[in-house]
PDB file of N, CA, C and O in Angstrom:
ATOM      1  N   MET A   1       0.818  -1.192   0.000  1.00  0.00           N
ATOM      2  CA  MET A   1       0.000   0.000   0.000  1.00  0.00           C
ATOM      3  C   MET A   1       0.863   1.257   0.000  1.00  0.00           C
ATOM      4  O   MET A   1       0.514   2.258  -0.626  1.00  0.00           O
ATOM      5  N   MET A   2       1.996   1.199   0.709  1.00  0.00           N
ATOM      6  CA  MET A   2       2.888   2.365   0.714  1.00  0.00           C
ATOM      7  C   MET A   2       3.420   2.653  -0.688  1.00  0.00           C
ATOM      8  O   MET A   2       3.542   3.815  -1.075  1.00  0.00           O
ATOM      9  N   ALA A   3       3.732   1.621  -1.442  1.00  0.00           N
ATOM     10  CA  ALA A   3       4.225   1.826  -2.806  1.00  0.00           C
ATOM     11  C   ALA A   3       3.141   2.444  -3.683  1.00  0.00           C
ATOM     12  O   ALA A   3       3.437   3.274  -4.542  1.00  0.00           O
ATOM     13  N   THR A   4       1.899   2.046  -3.474  1.00  0.00           N
ATOM     14  CA  THR A   4       0.788   2.622  -4.235  1.00  0.00           C
ATOM     15  C   THR A   4       0.604   4.091  -3.890  1.00  0.00           C
ATOM     16  O   THR A   4       0.427   4.921  -4.781  1.00  0.00           O
ATOM     17  N   ILE A   5       0.643   4.415  -2.619  1.00  0.00           N
ATOM     18  CA  ILE A   5       0.515   5.812  -2.198  1.00  0.00           C
ATOM     19  C   ILE A   5       1.700   6.628  -2.703  1.00  0.00           C
ATOM     20  O   ILE A   5       1.533   7.771  -3.127  1.00  0.00           O
ATOM     21  N   GLY A   6       2.897   6.042  -2.656  1.00  0.00           N
ATOM     22  CA  GLY A   6       4.080   6.725  -3.185  1.00  0.00           C
ATOM     23  C   GLY A   6       3.961   7.002  -4.675  1.00  0.00           C
ATOM     24  O   GLY A   6       4.386   8.054  -5.151  1.00  0.00           O
ATOM     25  N   SER A   7       3.388   6.066  -5.404  1.00  0.00           N
ATOM     26  CA  SER A   7       3.180   6.271  -6.845  1.00  0.00           C
ATOM     27  C   SER A   7       2.223   7.426  -7.101  1.00  0.00           C
ATOM     28  O   SER A   7       2.387   8.181  -8.059  1.00  0.00           O
ATOM     29  N   ARG A   8       1.234   7.554  -6.245  1.00  0.00           N
ATOM     30  CA  ARG A   8       0.289   8.668  -6.384  1.00  0.00           C
ATOM     31  C   ARG A   8       1.019   9.999  -6.225  1.00  0.00           C
ATOM     32  O   ARG A   8       0.724  10.956  -6.941  1.00  0.00           O
ATOM     33  N   TYR A   9       1.969  10.066  -5.292  1.00  0.00           N
ATOM     34  CA  TYR A   9       2.726  11.303  -5.103  1.00  0.00           C
ATOM     35  C   TYR A   9       3.631  11.599  -6.298  1.00  0.00           C
ATOM     36  O   TYR A   9       3.902  12.765  -6.585  1.00  0.00           O
ATOM     37  N   LEU A  10       4.098  10.579  -6.990  1.00  0.00           N
ATOM     38  CA  LEU A  10       4.883  10.814  -8.204  1.00  0.00           C
ATOM     39  C   LEU A  10       4.014  11.454  -9.280  1.00  0.00           C
ATOM     40  O   LEU A  10       4.491  12.285 -10.052  1.00  0.00           O
ATOM     41  N   ILE A  11       2.743  11.071  -9.334  1.00  0.00           N
ATOM     42  CA  ILE A  11       1.818  11.714 -10.274  1.00  0.00           C
ATOM     43  C   ILE A  11       1.604  13.167  -9.884  1.00  0.00           C
ATOM     44  O   ILE A  11       1.578  14.044 -10.747  1.00  0.00           O
ATOM     45  N   PHE A  12       1.448  13.431  -8.577  1.00  0.00           N
ATOM     46  CA  PHE A  12       1.314  14.817  -8.116  1.00  0.00           C
ATOM     47  C   PHE A  12       2.537  15.637  -8.495  1.00  0.00           C
ATOM     48  O   PHE A  12       2.404  16.798  -8.883  1.00  0.00           O
ATOM     49  N   ALA A  13       3.718  15.057  -8.389  1.00  0.00           N
ATOM     50  CA  ALA A  13       4.947  15.766  -8.744  1.00  0.00           C
ATOM     51  C   ALA A  13       4.926  16.151 -10.216  1.00  0.00           C
ATOM     52  O   ALA A  13       5.350  17.246 -10.584  1.00  0.00           O
ATOM     53  N   SER A  14       4.434  15.252 -11.051  1.00  0.00           N
ATOM     54  CA  SER A  14       4.358  15.566 -12.477  1.00  0.00           C
ATOM     55  C   SER A  14       3.313  16.637 -12.759  1.00  0.00           C
ATOM     56  O   SER A  14       3.509  17.491 -13.623  1.00  0.00           O
ATOM     57  N   MET A  15       2.207  16.589 -12.031  1.00  0.00           N
ATOM     58  CA  MET A  15       1.129  17.558 -12.259  1.00  0.00           C
ATOM     59  C   MET A  15       1.475  18.953 -11.753  1.00  0.00           C
ATOM     60  O   MET A  15       1.256  19.949 -12.442  1.00  0.00           O
ATOM     61  N   TYR A  16       2.020  19.012 -10.534  1.00  0.00           N
ATOM     62  CA  TYR A  16       2.244  20.305  -9.892  1.00  0.00           C
ATOM     63  C   TYR A  16       3.679  20.808 -10.003  1.00  0.00           C
ATOM     64  O   TYR A  16       3.942  21.974  -9.707  1.00  0.00           O
ATOM     65  N   GLY A  17       4.600  19.966 -10.417  1.00  0.00           N
ATOM     66  CA  GLY A  17       5.979  20.386 -10.613  1.00  0.00           C
ATOM     67  C   GLY A  17       6.736  20.702  -9.331  1.00  0.00           C
ATOM     68  O   GLY A  17       7.686  21.485  -9.353  1.00  0.00           O
ATOM     69  N   ARG A  18       6.333  20.108  -8.219  1.00  0.00           N
ATOM     70  CA  ARG A  18       7.006  20.362  -6.942  1.00  0.00           C
ATOM     71  C   ARG A  18       7.890  19.178  -6.593  1.00  0.00           C
ATOM     72  O   ARG A  18       7.438  18.033  -6.581  1.00  0.00           O
ATOM     73  N   SER A  19       9.146  19.463  -6.311  1.00  0.00           N
ATOM     74  CA  SER A  19      10.116  18.402  -6.045  1.00  0.00           C
ATOM     75  C   SER A  19       9.848  17.674  -4.728  1.00  0.00           C
ATOM     76  O   SER A  19      10.277  16.533  -4.559  1.00  0.00           O
ATOM     77  N   ILE A  20       9.149  18.313  -3.801  1.00  0.00           N
ATOM     78  CA  ILE A  20       8.856  17.664  -2.526  1.00  0.00           C
ATOM     79  C   ILE A  20       8.015  16.399  -2.746  1.00  0.00           C
ATOM     80  O   ILE A  20       8.147  15.426  -2.003  1.00  0.00           O
ATOM     81  N   PHE A  21       7.162  16.418  -3.756  1.00  0.00           N
ATOM     82  CA  PHE A  21       6.337  15.244  -4.054  1.00  0.00           C
ATOM     83  C   PHE A  21       7.184  14.101  -4.613  1.00  0.00           C
ATOM     84  O   PHE A  21       6.886  12.933  -4.365  1.00  0.00           O
ATOM     85  N   TRP A  22       8.234  14.426  -5.363  1.00  0.00           N
ATOM     86  CA  TRP A  22       9.143  13.377  -5.835  1.00  0.00           C
ATOM     87  C   TRP A  22       9.812  12.693  -4.644  1.00  0.00           C
ATOM     88  O   TRP A  22       9.877  11.465  -4.576  1.00  0.00           O
ATOM     89  N   MET A  23      10.310  13.505  -3.706  1.00  0.00           N
ATOM     90  CA  MET A  23      10.981  12.942  -2.535  1.00  0.00           C
ATOM     91  C   MET A  23      10.027  12.099  -1.691  1.00  0.00           C
ATOM     92  O   MET A  23      10.396  11.029  -1.207  1.00  0.00           O
ATOM     93  N   MET A  24       8.815  12.582  -1.519  1.00  0.00           N
ATOM     94  CA  MET A  24       7.846  11.846  -0.723  1.00  0.00           C
ATOM     95  C   MET A  24       7.466  10.534  -1.384  1.00  0.00           C
ATOM     96  O   MET A  24       7.408   9.495  -0.726  1.00  0.00           O
ATOM     97  N   GLY A  25       7.206  10.579  -2.684  1.00  0.00           N
ATOM     98  CA  GLY A  25       6.843   9.369  -3.411  1.00  0.00           C
ATOM     99  C   GLY A  25       7.939   8.324  -3.380  1.00  0.00           C
ATOM    100  O   GLY A  25       7.681   7.144  -3.142  1.00  0.00           O
ATOM    101  N   VAL A  26       9.149   8.757  -3.619  1.00  0.00           N
ATOM    102  CA  VAL A  26      10.274   7.811  -3.625  1.00  0.00           C
ATOM    103  C   VAL A  26      10.511   7.239  -2.234  1.00  0.00           C
ATOM    104  O   VAL A  26      10.791   6.048  -2.095  1.00  0.00           O
ATOM    105  N   SER A  27      10.402   8.074  -1.202  1.00  0.00           N
ATOM    106  CA  SER A  27      10.618   7.556   0.153  1.00  0.00           C
ATOM    107  C   SER A  27       9.545   6.549   0.545  1.00  0.00           C
ATOM    108  O   SER A  27       9.852   5.559   1.209  1.00  0.00           O
ATOM    109  N   LEU A  28       8.298   6.775   0.153  1.00  0.00           N
ATOM    110  CA  LEU A  28       7.239   5.807   0.451  1.00  0.00           C
ATOM    111  C   LEU A  28       7.431   4.504  -0.331  1.00  0.00           C
ATOM    112  O   LEU A  28       7.199   3.422   0.209  1.00  0.00           O
ATOM    113  N   ILE A  29       7.843   4.596  -1.570  1.00  0.00           N
ATOM    114  CA  ILE A  29       8.074   3.390  -2.362  1.00  0.00           C
ATOM    115  C   ILE A  29       9.231   2.580  -1.781  1.00  0.00           C
ATOM    116  O   ILE A  29       9.134   1.359  -1.661  1.00  0.00           O
ATOM    117  N   ILE A  30      10.319   3.249  -1.421  1.00  0.00           N
ATOM    118  CA  ILE A  30      11.452   2.551  -0.814  1.00  0.00           C
ATOM    119  C   ILE A  30      11.047   1.920   0.512  1.00  0.00           C
ATOM    120  O   ILE A  30      11.387   0.767   0.778  1.00  0.00           O
ATOM    121  N   ALA A  31      10.322   2.668   1.348  1.00  0.00           N
ATOM    122  CA  ALA A  31       9.879   2.128   2.634  1.00  0.00           C
ATOM    123  C   ALA A  31       8.951   0.936   2.428  1.00  0.00           C
ATOM    124  O   ALA A  31       9.047  -0.056   3.152  1.00  0.00           O
ATOM    125  N   GLY A  32       8.062   1.023   1.458  1.00  0.00           N
ATOM    126  CA  GLY A  32       7.163  -0.095   1.182  1.00  0.00           C
ATOM    127  C   GLY A  32       7.907  -1.345   0.762  1.00  0.00           C
ATOM    128  O   GLY A  32       7.567  -2.449   1.186  1.00  0.00           O
ATOM    129  N   ASN A  33       8.912  -1.175  -0.062  1.00  0.00           N
ATOM    130  CA  ASN A  33       9.713  -2.332  -0.484  1.00  0.00           C
ATOM    131  C   ASN A  33      10.521  -2.912   0.670  1.00  0.00           C
ATOM    132  O   ASN A  33      10.629  -4.131   0.799  1.00  0.00           O
ATOM    133  N   LEU A  34      11.088  -2.051   1.508  1.00  0.00           N
ATOM    134  CA  LEU A  34      11.830  -2.542   2.669  1.00  0.00           C
ATOM    135  C   LEU A  34      10.917  -3.307   3.628  1.00  0.00           C
ATOM    136  O   LEU A  34      11.288  -4.363   4.142  1.00  0.00           O
ATOM    137  N   VAL A  35       9.740  -2.772   3.859  1.00  0.00           N
ATOM    138  CA  VAL A  35       8.778  -3.446   4.735  1.00  0.00           C
ATOM    139  C   VAL A  35       8.425  -4.816   4.173  1.00  0.00           C
ATOM    140  O   VAL A  35       8.340  -5.795   4.914  1.00  0.00           O
ATOM    141  N   PHE A  36       8.222  -4.881   2.881  1.00  0.00           N
ATOM    142  CA  PHE A  36       7.856  -6.150   2.244  1.00  0.00           C
ATOM    143  C   PHE A  36       8.991  -7.171   2.346  1.00  0.00           C
ATOM    144  O   PHE A  36       8.775  -8.303   2.779  1.00  0.00           O
ATOM    145  N   PHE A  37      10.195  -6.769   1.947  1.00  0.00           N
ATOM    146  CA  PHE A  37      11.301  -7.717   1.898  1.00  0.00           C
ATOM    147  C   PHE A  37      11.856  -8.078   3.272  1.00  0.00           C
ATOM    148  O   PHE A  37      12.443  -9.147   3.442  1.00  0.00           O
ATOM    149  N   LEU A  38      11.674  -7.194   4.250  1.00  0.00           N
ATOM    150  CA  LEU A  38      12.132  -7.499   5.604  1.00  0.00           C
ATOM    151  C   LEU A  38      11.035  -8.139   6.451  1.00  0.00           C
ATOM    152  O   LEU A  38      11.262  -8.470   7.615  1.00  0.00           O
ATOM    153  N   ALA A  39       9.857  -8.312   5.877  1.00  0.00           N
ATOM    154  CA  ALA A  39       8.708  -8.943   6.545  1.00  0.00           C
ATOM    155  C   ALA A  39       8.387  -8.270   7.874  1.00  0.00           C
ATOM    156  O   ALA A  39       8.222  -8.932   8.899  1.00  0.00           O
ATOM    157  N   ILE A  40       8.303  -6.956   7.836  1.00  0.00           N
ATOM    158  CA  ILE A  40       7.962  -6.176   9.033  1.00  0.00           C
ATOM    159  C   ILE A  40       6.463  -6.297   9.279  1.00  0.00           C
ATOM    160  O   ILE A  40       5.676  -6.361   8.334  1.00  0.00           O
ATOM    161  N   THR A  41       6.072  -6.328  10.545  1.00  0.00           N
ATOM    162  CA  THR A  41       4.666  -6.505  10.892  1.00  0.00           C
ATOM    163  C   THR A  41       3.816  -5.344  10.368  1.00  0.00           C
ATOM    164  O   THR A  41       4.318  -4.229  10.225  1.00  0.00           O
ATOM    165  N   PRO A  42       2.538  -5.594  10.082  1.00  0.00           N
ATOM    166  CA  PRO A  42       1.664  -4.534   9.558  1.00  0.00           C
ATOM    167  C   PRO A  42       1.548  -3.312  10.471  1.00  0.00           C
ATOM    168  O   PRO A  42       1.463  -2.183   9.988  1.00  0.00           O
ATOM    169  N   LEU A  43       1.545  -3.530  11.772  1.00  0.00           N
ATOM    170  CA  LEU A  43       1.435  -2.404  12.695  1.00  0.00           C
ATOM    171  C   LEU A  43       2.646  -1.478  12.581  1.00  0.00           C
ATOM    172  O   LEU A  43       2.493  -0.257  12.539  1.00  0.00           O
ATOM    173  N   VAL A  44       3.827  -2.046  12.531  1.00  0.00           N
ATOM    174  CA  VAL A  44       5.049  -1.247  12.394  1.00  0.00           C
ATOM    175  C   VAL A  44       5.096  -0.597  11.005  1.00  0.00           C
ATOM    176  O   VAL A  44       5.503   0.557  10.870  1.00  0.00           O
ATOM    177  N   ALA A  45       4.685  -1.329   9.993  1.00  0.00           N
ATOM    178  CA  ALA A  45       4.670  -0.789   8.634  1.00  0.00           C
ATOM    179  C   ALA A  45       3.738   0.416   8.530  1.00  0.00           C
ATOM    180  O   ALA A  45       4.078   1.418   7.900  1.00  0.00           O
ATOM    181  N   ALA A  46       2.569   0.316   9.146  1.00  0.00           N
ATOM    182  CA  ALA A  46       1.636   1.446   9.138  1.00  0.00           C
ATOM    183  C   ALA A  46       2.237   2.646   9.870  1.00  0.00           C
ATOM    184  O   ALA A  46       2.063   3.789   9.445  1.00  0.00           O
ATOM    185  N   GLY A  47       2.934   2.387  10.956  1.00  0.00           N
ATOM    186  CA  GLY A  47       3.589   3.468  11.687  1.00  0.00           C
ATOM    187  C   GLY A  47       4.660   4.157  10.864  1.00  0.00           C
ATOM    188  O   GLY A  47       4.786   5.381  10.893  1.00  0.00           O
ATOM    189  N   ILE A  48       5.429   3.369  10.131  1.00  0.00           N
ATOM    190  CA  ILE A  48       6.475   3.934   9.270  1.00  0.00           C
ATOM    191  C   ILE A  48       5.850   4.797   8.173  1.00  0.00           C
ATOM    192  O   ILE A  48       6.295   5.918   7.925  1.00  0.00           O
ATOM    193  N   GLY A  49       4.827   4.271   7.527  1.00  0.00           N
ATOM    194  CA  GLY A  49       4.154   5.031   6.467  1.00  0.00           C
ATOM    195  C   GLY A  49       3.528   6.306   6.996  1.00  0.00           C
ATOM    196  O   GLY A  49       3.628   7.362   6.372  1.00  0.00           O
ATOM    197  N   GLY A  50       2.883   6.205   8.144  1.00  0.00           N
ATOM    198  CA  GLY A  50       2.276   7.387   8.749  1.00  0.00           C
ATOM    199  C   GLY A  50       3.303   8.426   9.148  1.00  0.00           C
ATOM    200  O   GLY A  50       3.085   9.624   8.970  1.00  0.00           O
ATOM    201  N   LEU A  51       4.423   7.971   9.689  1.00  0.00           N
ATOM    202  CA  LEU A  51       5.492   8.886  10.082  1.00  0.00           C
ATOM    203  C   LEU A  51       6.061   9.625   8.871  1.00  0.00           C
ATOM    204  O   LEU A  51       6.323  10.826   8.937  1.00  0.00           O
ATOM    205  N   ILE A  52       6.248   8.913   7.781  1.00  0.00           N
ATOM    206  CA  ILE A  52       6.739   9.557   6.554  1.00  0.00           C
ATOM    207  C   ILE A  52       5.755  10.614   6.082  1.00  0.00           C
ATOM    208  O   ILE A  52       6.160  11.717   5.715  1.00  0.00           O
ATOM    209  N   GLU A  53       4.457  10.287   6.089  1.00  0.00           N
ATOM    210  CA  GLU A  53       3.431  11.241   5.657  1.00  0.00           C
ATOM    211  C   GLU A  53       3.424  12.482   6.547  1.00  0.00           C
ATOM    212  O   GLU A  53       3.342  13.603   6.043  1.00  0.00           O
ATOM    213  N   VAL A  54       3.510  12.295   7.863  1.00  0.00           N
ATOM    214  CA  VAL A  54       3.472  13.430   8.793  1.00  0.00           C
ATOM    215  C   VAL A  54       4.711  14.306   8.623  1.00  0.00           C
ATOM    216  O   VAL A  54       4.601  15.532   8.613  1.00  0.00           O
ATOM    217  N   LEU A  55       5.880  13.696   8.490  1.00  0.00           N
ATOM    218  CA  LEU A  55       7.103  14.485   8.304  1.00  0.00           C
ATOM    219  C   LEU A  55       7.043  15.328   7.040  1.00  0.00           C
ATOM    220  O   LEU A  55       7.413  16.502   7.053  1.00  0.00           O
ATOM    221  N   PHE A  56       6.582  14.734   5.956  1.00  0.00           N
ATOM    222  CA  PHE A  56       6.491  15.500   4.716  1.00  0.00           C
ATOM    223  C   PHE A  56       5.385  16.552   4.775  1.00  0.00           C
ATOM    224  O   PHE A  56       5.491  17.595   4.130  1.00  0.00           O
ATOM    225  N   ALA A  57       4.323  16.289   5.542  1.00  0.00           N
ATOM    226  CA  ALA A  57       3.277  17.305   5.718  1.00  0.00           C
ATOM    227  C   ALA A  57       3.855  18.543   6.396  1.00  0.00           C
ATOM    228  O   ALA A  57       3.558  19.669   5.997  1.00  0.00           O
ATOM    229  N   PHE A  58       4.680  18.334   7.419  1.00  0.00           N
ATOM    230  CA  PHE A  58       5.332  19.475   8.068  1.00  0.00           C
ATOM    231  C   PHE A  58       6.213  20.231   7.078  1.00  0.00           C
ATOM    232  O   PHE A  58       6.228  21.462   7.075  1.00  0.00           O
ATOM    233  N   LEU A  59       6.942  19.509   6.246  1.00  0.00           N
ATOM    234  CA  LEU A  59       7.803  20.182   5.262  1.00  0.00           C
ATOM    235  C   LEU A  59       6.986  20.982   4.252  1.00  0.00           C
ATOM    236  O   LEU A  59       7.344  22.112   3.920  1.00  0.00           O
ATOM    237  N   VAL A  60       5.902  20.407   3.766  1.00  0.00           N
ATOM    238  CA  VAL A  60       5.071  21.084   2.769  1.00  0.00           C
ATOM    239  C   VAL A  60       4.447  22.344   3.371  1.00  0.00           C
ATOM    240  O   VAL A  60       4.482  23.410   2.757  1.00  0.00           O
ATOM    241  N   PHE A  61       3.874  22.220   4.578  1.00  0.00           N
ATOM    242  CA  PHE A  61       3.233  23.373   5.194  1.00  0.00           C
ATOM    243  C   PHE A  61       4.247  24.431   5.632  1.00  0.00           C
ATOM    244  O   PHE A  61       3.949  25.625   5.578  1.00  0.00           O
ATOM    245  N   ALA A  62       5.421  24.019   6.056  1.00  0.00           N
ATOM    246  CA  ALA A  62       6.457  24.998   6.422  1.00  0.00           C
ATOM    247  C   ALA A  62       6.901  25.791   5.200  1.00  0.00           C
ATOM    248  O   ALA A  62       7.087  27.006   5.273  1.00  0.00           O
ATOM    249  N   LYS A  63       7.069  25.105   4.086  1.00  0.00           N
ATOM    250  CA  LYS A  63       7.474  25.776   2.874  1.00  0.00           C
ATOM    251  C   LYS A  63       6.372  26.698   2.358  1.00  0.00           C
ATOM    252  O   LYS A  63       6.657  27.784   1.853  1.00  0.00           O
ATOM    253  N   ALA A  64       5.109  26.270   2.484  1.00  0.00           N
ATOM    254  CA  ALA A  64       3.990  27.086   2.034  1.00  0.00           C
ATOM    255  C   ALA A  64       3.849  28.340   2.890  1.00  0.00           C
ATOM    256  O   ALA A  64       3.550  29.414   2.367  1.00  0.00           O
ATOM    257  N   SER A  65       4.057  28.219   4.184  1.00  0.00           N
ATOM    258  CA  SER A  65       3.919  29.398   5.047  1.00  0.00           C
ATOM    259  C   SER A  65       5.054  30.394   4.817  1.00  0.00           C
ATOM    260  O   SER A  65       4.844  31.596   4.973  1.00  0.00           O
ATOM    261  N   LYS A  66       6.246  29.932   4.453  1.00  0.00           N
ATOM    262  CA  LYS A  66       7.352  30.829   4.157  1.00  0.00           C
ATOM    263  C   LYS A  66       7.115  31.602   2.860  1.00  0.00           C
ATOM    264  O   LYS A  66       7.495  32.768   2.760  1.00  0.00           O
ATOM    265  N   SER A  67       6.495  30.971   1.876  1.00  0.00           N
ATOM    266  CA  SER A  67       6.293  31.618   0.588  1.00  0.00           C
ATOM    267  C   SER A  67       5.188  32.672   0.630  1.00  0.00           C
ATOM    268  O   SER A  67       5.156  33.550  -0.233  1.00  0.00           O
ATOM    269  N   LYS A  68       4.287  32.612   1.604  1.00  0.00           N
ATOM    270  CA  LYS A  68       3.201  33.593   1.697  1.00  0.00           C
ATOM    271  C   LYS A  68       3.612  34.868   2.425  1.00  0.00           C
ATOM    272  O   LYS A  68       2.912  35.878   2.355  1.00  0.00           O
ATOM    273  N   VAL A  69       4.741  34.822   3.120  1.00  0.00           N
ATOM    274  CA  VAL A  69       5.167  35.985   3.898  1.00  0.00           C
ATOM    275  C   VAL A  69       5.883  36.979   3.034  1.00  0.00           C
ATOM    276  O   VAL A  69       6.315  38.024   3.522  1.00  0.00           O
TER     277      VAL A  69
END
């Protein structure tokens, strides 16, 4: 599921031209593959995916608030 969500962010990067979406998409895809190949439990995998989403949300909103000032 993380790889699917990461792929969606790659589409956003192409649509909106923002490099932050490329980084987010690639990090989710890499994390999804690591979770799969290392056989990490679903609870931990969900935590990793959620943490990546929250960290990038802070980056996106921080950058947006700086550009409006």
